[in-house]
N, C-alpha and C positions, 0 to 999 in steps of 0.2 A: 984577389981583393975580396974582403969579407962581404957577403951578400947583405944588402940592406933588409932589415927586419921591420915588418909592419904588423903590429897586433891590433886587431879591432875588438874592443871591449864592449859588449852589448848585453842585453838580457832584461829581465823583469825589473821594473822600477822598485826600489827598496831592497834589491838583492845584493847591493854592495858595489855597484859600478864605480862610484866616486872613490871608495876605499881602495878598489883595485887599481885605479889610475894613480892614486898616491903611492901605492906600492911600486908601480912601474917607474914613477919618478925617483923613488929610492934606488931602483935598479939602474938608474942613469938614462932612462928613456926620455925623449922629448914627447910630452903629452899634450893632447888637444881634446877638450871635451865638447861634445855636441857639434862637431864639424858638419856643416850641411852636405848631404850626399851630392848635391849639385856641384860642389867644389872639390869633390874627391879626385877627379882626374887632374885638375890643375894642381892640387896639393901633391899628388904623386909625382908629377913632373918636377915640382920644386924639390921634392925629396931626392929624386934621382940626380939632380944637378948639385945639390948641396954637399959641401965637404964636411960640415959639422953634424948634420942630422943623419945618423946611420941607423939608429934604432928609434922607432916611433910607435907610440900607442895612441889610438884614437877611441874616444868614447862616442858611441852612436846608440840612440834609444828611440822610444816611441814618439818623441817629439818631431821626428822626421815625417810623420804622417804618411801620405800617399807615396812619397818618394821611396819608402821601404820596399815597395813592389819591384823596384829596379835594382835592389841590392845584389842579387845574384849576378846580373850582367856587369855591374860595377866591379864585383869581385873578380870575375873572369878577366876583365881588362887589366886590373892591377897585376894579376899573376902573369899575364902575357908580356907585361913590361919587364918581368924579371924580378919582381919583388917577392920576398919570402913572406907571404901574407897569411896570417892565421887568425881565426876567430875564436874568441873565448866568450861563452855565453854563461852569464851568472843567473842562477835561479834560486828560489826559496819557496817553501810551502806557503799557501795562502794565509794561514793563521799567523805565521811569522811575519809576512809582509804587512798584514793589517796591524800587527803589534808594533812594528817599526814605525809605520806612519803615525800611529797613535802616540808613540813616545816622542817622536821628533816634532809632531804637529805640522809636518810639511804637507802641502797640497799635492795630490797626485797630478802628474803632468797632463793627464786627460781631463782634469777638472771635474771629475764625477765622484760619486760615492766610491770609496776605496774598493769595496767588494765587487761592484759593477765594473770599475775601471780595470781591475786585475783580470777579470774574465775577458774583457774586450782586448786587453793588451796581449794576453796569451794567444788569442786567435790571430792577432795581427803579426805576432812574432814566430808563429809556428814554422814557417818556411826558413827563416833565418836560423832558428834553433836546429833545424835539420842540416843546415850547411856548416854548423859549428864544428871546429876541430876538437873542442873540449867543452863540455858542460860541467859547471861547478855548482854543486848544491851548497849554498852558504847557510842553510837553516840552522845548523848546529856548530858552525865554525866560529872560532874567535878570530880576531884580526891577525894574530900571529899564525894561526893555522891556514888562513887564506893566503897569507904571504908565502908560506911554505909551498902550497899548491901552485901558486903562480911562479915561484922560483923553479920548481920542478919542470914546469912547462918551458921556461926559458932555457933550461939546460939542454933540451933536445936540439940536435943539429938538423940542418936541412938535408937529411939523408933518409934512409929507410928504417930509421929507428922508431921504436914505439914505447911509450910509457904506459905501464899497466897499473891500475889501482884495483885491488881486490878488497871489497868492503863487506863486512858482516853487518846484518841488521835484523831487527825484530819486526815481523809483520804487524804486530799490534801498534807499531809506531809509523807504519807506512813504508812503502818502497822508496829508496833514495831517488831523488829527482834526476840525478846525473848518471843513473845506471844505463849502460848499453846492453848488457846481458844480465839476466836474472835467473838464479837457480834456487828453487824451493827445496830445502833439505829436511822438511818436517816429517819425512818418511823414516828418518833415522831414529833409533831409540833415544828417548828424552831423559837426560840425566836429572832433570828438574824434579822427577818423582822418585829419585833414588836417595836413600838416607846417606847423608854425608857429602853429597855432590851438589845439592841445590845451591849452596852458598858459593860454590866454586865456579870457574868459567872454563871455556874451551881451551884456555891456555894452560890449564893444570893437567899434570900427567894422569891423575886418576880419572878425570873426565875423558881424556884422550883414550885411555885403555878401555873404558866402558863403551865408548862409541865404536871403537875398532873391534869390540867383541861381537858386533853384529855380523853375521855371515855375509851379508850383502855389502857392507861398508867398503871393504877393500876393493871389491869389483867396481863399485860405483866411483871411488876416487880415481882409480886407474882409467876408467872409461871417460869420465868427465874431463880429466886433465888432458887425455889424448885428444878429445874433441876440441878443447880450447886451443891447444897447440896446433892442431890442424887448420883452425880458422884464422889464426894470427897472420900467416903469410898473405892471405887473401885481403884482410883488412889493410895491411901495409901496402899491398899492391894498389889498392884503391886510394892511397894517400892519407889514410887515417893515422894520426900520430899519437892519439890518446885513446885508451879503452878502459872503461870501468866495468868490472864484473862484480855483481852484487850477489851475495849468498845470504839467504834468509831462513830463519827459523821463527818460532813463536815469539820469544822475548829478546833474541839477539845476544844471549849470554853463553850458550853452550855449543850446540851443534853447528850453527853458522860460523861461530868464532873458530872452532876447530877446523872446519873445512876450508875457510878463508885462509887461515894460516898455512895449511897444507898446500893449497893451490898456489899461494904467493911464493912460498919457498921453493916449490917444484919448478915454477916458471923462472924464478931467479937463477936456479941451478942450471936451467936450460939456456941461460944467457940473456934473458929479457930483463928490462928495467921494471921490476915488479915490487910494489910496496903494499903492505896490508894496513887496513884501517878498520877498527871495530867501533862502529857508530854508537851502538846502544849498550855496550858492555857494562857501563856504570849506571844504567837506569834502574 
């Protein structure tokens, strides 16, 4: 019999939890927003007995208040009951969250000035973010891109599989909020200062050839790829199903794009579910 799936959608207010729940509804999930944690055990019993509710998504956020301190224990109890329970944490940069609240004119759940509320909320959700199976940074995502990321999460089976995202980014725009591992490749030669290469990206052959011309580049690519591959079995053993590796350079156009593509393709060839995403390539 197919194991019952329970996805808990949580994260920073304004990061897109409501949109994520709507996506889960489109995927055929039974969705409940803001279920009180005090009722979580009773709800799980109902889920286990139900013949119709096999896939469920719950929205839980800062409105739970002090009850969030018991979240870890509640999660352990759910998993001991045999539920395939996973946590998706949605995050976004502070300026984006402020902008979204300004555009929608919604009141922050904490009832305070938005900037103050965000700081307090981040502190309160630190432990839950650490427990998350996947953190999704929605700062630059369209609704369609968010749906794609959620869909990829659903495709994973309750086995020792792992979904890998390799993201290139520019340090001038900030480190991706959902990064698990970060590599700074600004030590590689910068095509930005080479005539004819500035307007190109790390996806172009000319840029690739220029970067590979560095005596150290080949050695670095081999060593770093070997390191990542050696770590993955340990992450999987600890139950981690999603891993985001972020590769950064100054602007996110050349070096980070080239290295991210190389790493994603190498991992895919090794049999991992690896996808590449170039966050700042068009900025």
